[in-house]
N, C-alpha and C positions, 0 to 999 in steps of 0.2 A: 190478239183476236182471241175472242171466247167461243166456245163450243155450244154454249147453251143457247137453244133455239129461241128463247124468250127474249135474250139479250140481243142476239145477232142472227134474226130469221132468214130462212131462204127468200132471196130476190125474186120477184116474180115480174113478168112485165105489166106496165100500167098500174103498179102498186103504190099506192101512197101510204107512208109510214109516219105516224105522229111521233114526235120526237121530244123526249124530256130534256130540255136544252133552254138555257136563258134567252137565247138568241134565234133558235131554229125552231119554227112550229111545225113543219112536215117536209119529208123529201118524197118526190116522185121518181121513181125508177121506170124510165119509159121503155127500155128494154130489159131482158132477162139475160144474165151472163151465161153463156153456153159453158164456159169453164171460168170460174172465178180468178184463176191465175192467169188467163190468157182472154182478155175480153176488151171490148169497146161498148160502153153503155151510156146512153144519154140519161142526164139526172137533172132534175129541176129541185131547187130549194126554195121553200116560202119561209120568209123570216117573220118575226114576230113584229117587227115595225111595219109590215104591209108590203115590203119590197120582195121581188122574186128573182131568181137568177137561174140561167141554164148553164150547163156544163156537159163537157164529154169527158168520162172517165177512162183513162187507159191504164191497162197493166204494161209493165215493161216488156213483157213476153209478147203482147200484142203489137206494142211499138215496133219491135224487132222483126216481127212476122209481116207486118203491114208494109215496111219499108223493103225487106228482102223480096217479098211477092210482088212489089211493084217497080221494084229498081230504083226507088227513090233514096237519095242520099240523107234526105232530112225531112221532117214532118212539122207543119206547123197548123195550129186549131186555134181559132178564138175560144176562150171557156175551156181550154184543156186543163184536166185534172189527172196527174199521175199517181196511182195508187198502186201498192204492192199485189193486192187482190181486190175484186170488186166484191166488197162486203161493206155492210152497215159500218161497222167499226172503222174500216180505212175512210171510206167517205166521209165520216165525221170528223175524223182526225185531219183531213185535209181541209174540210170546212173550217174547224176551228183555227187553223192556221192562216186561211184567207180571212177569216173575220177579224183575227188580230192586225193583221197587215192592212185590211180595207179590202173587202170583198169586192166592191166595184172595180177593182184593179184587174180582178180575173174572171169574173162572171159575166154572162151576157144578161143584160136586163131584159126581163119579159114583162 
C-alpha cells in the first residue's frame, strides 16, 4: 500500500472512484471502513465492458471478530472478497486476481 493520498485516498461512504485501469472503470464504496484493518465494506465495480459486480470486502480481523461474536464456526458469503485492509490498493489487487481468473465466478452481477 502507498501512503500517498492521491494514489490511495481515504475511503468515504457512497464514494465513486474513477480508476486508471484497462478493465475497471470505477469503484463505488457503499460503506466507509471504520478501521481499515478490521472492516466489512460493500464494494461495487463497474467494468469498461459495461458489466457491474458487487462484492463484500472482509479483512481477516473482521472475519475472526464476526465469527467469534456470533459463535459461528464458519462464514460464507456470495461475492466475498478478503483483503488485508480495506484500501483502494488492496481492493484493486483482489479485483485484478478476479479479472484474471474470470470475475463472474466471484462477483454478484448487478
